[in-house]
N, CA and C of each residue as an Amber inpcrd file, in Angstrom:
protein
   309
   8.8410000   8.6010000   0.4810000   7.5440000   8.6670000  -0.0640000
   6.9620000   9.9580000   0.3910000   6.5600000  10.7830000  -0.6390000
   5.9110000  12.1030000  -0.3130000   4.4480000  11.9500000  -0.4020000
   3.7860000  11.9400000   0.7610000   2.3780000  11.6110000   0.8520000
   1.5350000  12.8590000   1.1660000   0.3050000  12.8870000   0.6880000
  -0.5810000  13.8970000   1.0820000  -1.0380000  13.6150000   2.4970000
  -1.0230000  14.5880000   3.3210000  -1.4450000  14.4600000   4.7730000
  -2.9110000  14.6790000   4.8970000  -3.5710000  13.7120000   5.5290000
  -5.0060000  13.7460000   5.8120000  -5.1510000  13.7340000   7.3190000
  -5.8710000  14.6950000   7.9110000  -5.9780000  14.7310000   9.3550000
  -7.2030000  14.0070000   9.9080000  -7.3680000  12.7750000   9.5090000
  -8.3980000  11.8740000  10.0650000  -7.7710000  10.4800000  10.0790000
  -8.4610000   9.5100000  10.7520000  -8.0000000   8.1300000  10.7240000
  -8.4150000   7.4660000   9.4300000  -7.7590000   6.4810000   9.0100000
  -8.1020000   5.7030000   7.8410000  -9.4850000   5.1350000   7.8620000
  -9.8990000   4.7420000   9.0940000 -11.2620000   4.1580000   9.3080000
 -12.3430000   5.1860000   9.1640000 -11.9770000   6.4940000   9.1050000
 -12.9720000   7.5040000   8.8700000 -13.0800000   7.9460000   7.4520000
 -12.3370000   7.2890000   6.5470000 -12.2660000   7.6210000   5.1360000
 -12.9670000   6.5320000   4.3170000 -13.9270000   6.9780000   3.4330000
 -14.6340000   6.0430000   2.5940000 -14.2470000   6.3770000   1.0950000
 -13.5560000   5.4580000   0.4300000 -13.2190000   5.6650000  -0.9930000
 -14.4850000   5.7570000  -1.8380000 -14.4110000   6.5490000  -2.8730000
 -15.5430000   6.6360000  -3.8160000 -15.4360000   5.6270000  -5.0060000
 -16.5610000   5.1700000  -5.4280000 -16.8160000   4.3220000  -6.6410000
 -15.7360000   3.2460000  -6.8000000 -14.7540000   3.4420000  -7.6820000
 -13.8350000   2.3470000  -8.0250000 -12.4940000   2.4400000  -7.3290000
 -12.4530000   3.1410000  -6.1900000 -11.2330000   3.3440000  -5.4830000
 -11.0980000   2.3650000  -4.2820000  -9.8670000   2.0600000  -3.9320000
  -9.5030000   1.0790000  -2.8690000  -8.5000000   1.7910000  -2.0170000
  -8.7100000   1.7380000  -0.6750000  -7.6720000   2.2550000   0.2940000
  -6.9440000   1.0210000   0.8070000  -5.5860000   1.0780000   0.6220000
  -4.7260000  -0.0290000   1.0070000  -3.7280000   0.4240000   2.0340000
  -3.5220000  -0.3400000   3.0700000  -2.4660000  -0.1160000   4.0740000
  -1.1860000  -0.7390000   3.5200000  -0.2130000   0.1250000   3.1570000
   0.9830000  -0.3780000   2.4720000   1.8430000  -1.1770000   3.3660000
   2.6280000  -2.1020000   2.8330000   3.6100000  -2.8380000   3.4760000
   4.9410000  -2.2290000   3.1510000   5.5490000  -1.7110000   4.1670000
   6.9250000  -1.1050000   3.9340000   7.8810000  -2.1540000   3.5210000
   8.5470000  -1.9840000   2.4410000   9.5380000  -2.9550000   1.9840000
  10.8470000  -2.6610000   2.5330000  11.5610000  -3.5920000   3.1020000
  12.8600000  -3.4570000   3.6310000  13.7640000  -4.4400000   2.9630000
  14.9540000  -4.0770000   2.7540000  15.9620000  -5.0360000   2.1610000
  17.0780000  -5.1760000   3.1310000  17.5080000  -6.3010000   3.2690000
  18.6930000  -6.5060000   4.1440000  19.9180000  -6.8660000   3.3290000
  21.0330000  -6.3530000   3.6940000  22.3070000  -6.5860000   3.0560000
  23.2920000  -7.0710000   4.0830000  24.1740000  -7.9540000   3.6520000
  25.1440000  -8.5470000   4.5490000  26.4940000  -7.9730000   4.2230000
  27.2150000  -7.4720000   5.2010000  28.5440000  -6.9060000   4.9400000
  29.5340000  -8.0400000   4.8250000  30.7640000  -7.7170000   4.4050000
  31.7930000  -8.7780000   4.2620000  32.1420000  -9.4390000   5.5730000
  31.9380000  -8.7210000   6.7230000  32.1900000  -9.2970000   7.9580000
  31.0510000 -10.0460000   8.5510000  29.9790000 -10.1380000   7.8150000
  28.7670000 -10.8860000   8.2860000  27.7370000 -10.0270000   8.9620000
  27.9390000  -8.7330000   9.0610000  26.9580000  -7.8060000   9.6560000
  25.7390000  -7.5790000   8.8170000  24.5540000  -7.8020000   9.2960000
  23.3530000  -7.5830000   8.4910000  22.8810000  -6.1440000   8.6730000
  22.7190000  -5.4660000   7.5220000  22.3140000  -4.0470000   7.4730000
  20.9310000  -3.9440000   6.8210000  20.0150000  -3.3440000   7.5440000
  18.6680000  -3.1980000   7.0050000  18.5840000  -1.8510000   6.2600000
  18.1320000  -1.8630000   5.0100000  18.0760000  -0.6100000   4.2380000
  16.6080000  -0.4080000   3.8230000  16.0730000   0.7460000   4.1400000
  14.7200000   1.1350000   3.7390000  14.7530000   1.8670000   2.4630000
  14.1190000   1.3380000   1.4400000  14.0170000   2.0060000   0.1670000
  12.9380000   3.0850000   0.2130000  13.2410000   4.3270000  -0.2610000
  12.2790000   5.4350000  -0.1030000  12.0550000   6.1870000  -1.4090000
  12.6130000   5.7470000  -2.4930000  12.4560000   6.5470000  -3.7160000
  11.2160000   6.1660000  -4.4090000  10.7520000   6.9320000  -5.4040000
   9.5680000   6.6720000  -6.2060000   9.7420000   5.3110000  -6.9350000
  10.9200000   5.0210000  -7.3500000  11.1480000   3.7640000  -8.1050000
  10.8270000   2.5910000  -7.1820000  11.1430000   2.7090000  -5.9180000
  11.0080000   1.5970000  -4.9750000   9.8050000   1.7880000  -4.0420000
   8.7540000   2.3990000  -4.5110000   7.5780000   2.5360000  -3.6940000
   6.9390000   1.1250000  -3.3790000   6.1770000   1.0490000  -2.2520000
   5.5760000  -0.2020000  -1.9970000   4.5890000  -0.6890000  -3.0940000
   4.5630000  -1.9820000  -3.2840000   3.7000000  -2.5240000  -4.3180000
   2.7630000  -3.5820000  -3.7750000   2.6030000  -3.6390000  -2.4800000
   1.6940000  -4.6280000  -1.8820000   1.1790000  -4.1250000  -0.5410000
   0.0010000  -4.6730000  -0.1740000  -0.5530000  -4.2000000   1.0670000
  -1.9770000  -4.8200000   1.3160000  -2.5670000  -4.4490000   2.4210000
  -3.9030000  -4.9660000   2.8050000  -5.0260000  -3.9890000   2.5090000
  -6.1120000  -4.4750000   1.9050000  -7.2070000  -3.6470000   1.5860000
  -7.9500000  -3.2180000   2.9040000  -8.0960000  -1.9350000   3.1250000
  -8.7600000  -1.4690000   4.3190000 -10.1710000  -1.0490000   4.0850000
 -10.4350000  -0.3660000   2.9110000 -11.8220000  -0.0760000   2.5270000
 -11.9610000   0.0760000   1.0330000 -13.1380000  -0.1460000   0.5430000
 -13.3570000  -0.0650000  -0.8820000 -14.5720000   0.7880000  -1.2620000
 -14.5540000   1.2930000  -2.4570000 -15.6210000   2.1310000  -2.9780000
 -16.8150000   1.1980000  -3.4280000 -17.9290000   1.8390000  -3.6810000
 -19.1880000   1.0990000  -3.9990000 -19.1550000   0.2780000  -5.2580000
 -18.2460000   0.5990000  -6.1870000 -18.2520000  -0.1080000  -7.4900000
 -17.0970000  -1.1440000  -7.5960000 -16.4130000  -1.4070000  -6.4660000
 -15.3160000  -2.3580000  -6.4590000 -15.8920000  -3.7690000  -6.2860000
 -15.5480000  -4.6220000  -7.2250000 -16.0390000  -6.0070000  -7.2190000
 -14.9050000  -7.0780000  -7.1140000 -13.7520000  -6.7220000  -7.5000000
 -12.6690000  -7.7280000  -7.5950000 -11.9510000  -8.0660000  -6.2770000
 -12.0160000  -7.1760000  -5.2860000 -11.3360000  -7.4480000  -4.0460000
 -12.2400000  -7.1370000  -2.8780000 -11.8560000  -7.6850000  -1.7320000
 -12.6520000  -7.4480000  -0.5000000 -11.7380000  -6.9120000   0.5620000
 -12.3560000  -6.3000000   1.5520000 -11.6700000  -5.7770000   2.7100000
 -10.8940000  -6.9150000   3.3600000  -9.6440000  -6.7170000   3.6410000
  -8.8150000  -7.7510000   4.2790000  -7.9180000  -8.4560000   3.2200000
  -8.2080000  -8.3640000   1.9100000  -7.4100000  -9.0440000   0.9500000
  -5.9520000  -8.4230000   0.9320000  -4.9720000  -9.1940000   0.6350000
  -3.6160000  -8.6800000   0.4370000  -3.4220000  -8.6240000  -1.0650000
  -3.1200000  -7.4130000  -1.5560000  -3.1040000  -7.1920000  -2.9800000
  -1.7600000  -6.6260000  -3.4270000  -1.5650000  -6.6780000  -4.8070000
  -0.3200000  -6.2440000  -5.4260000  -0.6890000  -5.2590000  -6.5320000
   0.1250000  -4.2720000  -6.8400000  -0.1320000  -3.2170000  -7.8130000
   1.2040000  -2.7860000  -8.4240000   1.2300000  -2.1820000  -9.6130000
   2.3860000  -1.6730000 -10.2770000   3.0010000  -0.5510000  -9.4290000
   4.3170000  -0.3430000  -9.5220000   5.0160000   0.7040000  -8.7080000
   4.5250000   2.0950000  -8.8970000   4.1640000   2.4590000 -10.1200000
   3.8160000   3.8790000 -10.3650000   2.3540000   4.2270000 -10.0410000
   1.5640000   3.2340000  -9.7100000   0.1060000   3.5240000  -9.5310000
  -0.2070000   3.9700000  -8.0930000  -1.3120000   4.7480000  -7.9960000
  -1.8050000   5.0740000  -6.6320000  -1.3650000   6.4570000  -6.1630000
  -2.1080000   6.9560000  -5.1760000  -1.7890000   8.2020000  -4.5450000
  -1.4960000   7.9400000  -3.0960000  -0.3130000   8.4400000  -2.6530000
   0.0970000   8.1970000  -1.2770000  -0.6140000   9.1620000  -0.2850000
  -1.1180000   8.6220000   0.8410000  -1.8090000   9.3590000   1.8480000
  -1.1950000   9.0440000   3.2050000  -1.0260000  10.0620000   4.0240000
  -0.6290000   9.8690000   5.4200000  -1.8160000  10.2160000   6.2840000
  -2.4610000   9.2080000   6.8450000  -3.5830000   9.4490000   7.7290000
  -2.9710000   9.5050000   9.2180000  -3.8210000   9.8450000  10.1680000
  -3.4280000   9.9500000  11.5480000  -2.8070000   8.5580000  11.9980000
  -3.3070000   7.4640000  11.3970000  -2.8850000   6.1780000  11.8760000
  -1.9010000   5.4320000  10.9310000  -1.2230000   6.2010000  10.0480000
  -0.2350000   5.5820000   9.1740000  -0.2480000   5.9110000   7.7610000
   0.5760000   5.3130000   6.9730000   0.6790000   5.5440000   5.5290000
  -0.2000000   4.5380000   4.7490000  -0.9200000   5.0620000   3.7540000
  -1.8630000   4.2790000   2.9710000  -1.7030000   4.7070000   1.4750000
  -2.3050000   3.9710000   0.6370000  -2.2850000   4.2090000  -0.7930000
  -3.7670000   4.1270000  -1.3150000  -4.1580000   5.0580000  -2.0830000
  -5.5070000   5.0410000  -2.7690000  -5.2820000   4.5700000  -4.1590000
  -5.9030000   3.4490000  -4.6210000  -5.7190000   2.9240000  -5.9250000
  -7.0840000   2.7290000  -6.5900000  -7.0690000   2.7150000  -7.8950000
  -8.2450000   2.3270000  -8.7010000  -8.3030000   0.7830000  -8.7400000
  -9.4450000   0.2020000  -8.7670000  -9.5240000  -1.2130000  -8.7770000
  -8.8420000  -1.8900000  -9.9510000  -8.8110000  -1.1790000 -11.0770000
  -8.0200000  -1.7150000 -12.2910000  -6.5720000  -1.7980000 -12.0730000
  -6.0170000  -1.0970000 -11.0720000  -4.5910000  -1.1330000 -10.7530000
  -4.1430000  -2.4060000 -10.0940000  -5.0950000  -3.1400000  -9.5030000
  -4.7640000  -4.3760000  -8.7880000  -4.3650000  -5.4760000  -9.8610000
  -3.1400000  -5.9480000  -9.6450000  -2.6720000  -6.9300000 -10.6320000
  -2.7200000  -8.3760000 -10.0100000  -3.0340000  -8.5370000  -8.7440000
  -3.1820000  -9.8420000  -8.1840000  -3.4430000  -9.7220000  -6.6890000
  -3.8310000 -10.8700000  -6.1450000  -4.0750000 -11.0390000  -4.7220000
  -3.2980000 -12.1940000  -4.1220000  -2.9400000 -12.1320000  -2.8970000
  -2.3460000 -13.3060000  -2.2190000  -3.3850000 -14.3240000  -1.9670000
  -3.0530000 -15.5560000  -2.3430000  -3.9620000 -16.6800000  -2.1600000
  -4.0970000 -16.9740000  -0.6570000  -5.3200000 -17.0520000  -0.1690000
  -5.5570000 -17.3520000   1.2750000  -5.3410000 -18.7780000   1.5880000
  -4.7980000 -19.0330000   2.7220000  -4.4870000 -20.4040000   3.1750000
  -5.7870000 -21.1610000   3.4590000
């Protein structure tokens, strides 16, 4: 993932209007070898970008999600950011295709 580097913490960033800052969930895939060895493979291509994560902050015009929601979006949407405290994605609220139902 080629991210834009931002030299602040994510908590110091306020998205504008219809934008949402999401802490991405790194997707890992495990494969099992013929001998039974489990190999963890991290997918890093644009095709396999993360498509889910937790909402960290929202812009003033966002109405569909709240901070703390776990959301899903299409693979090609969003701008990758690397803050001092990790990797995040900036999305428009219309990119959210669903949320995880809370228990």
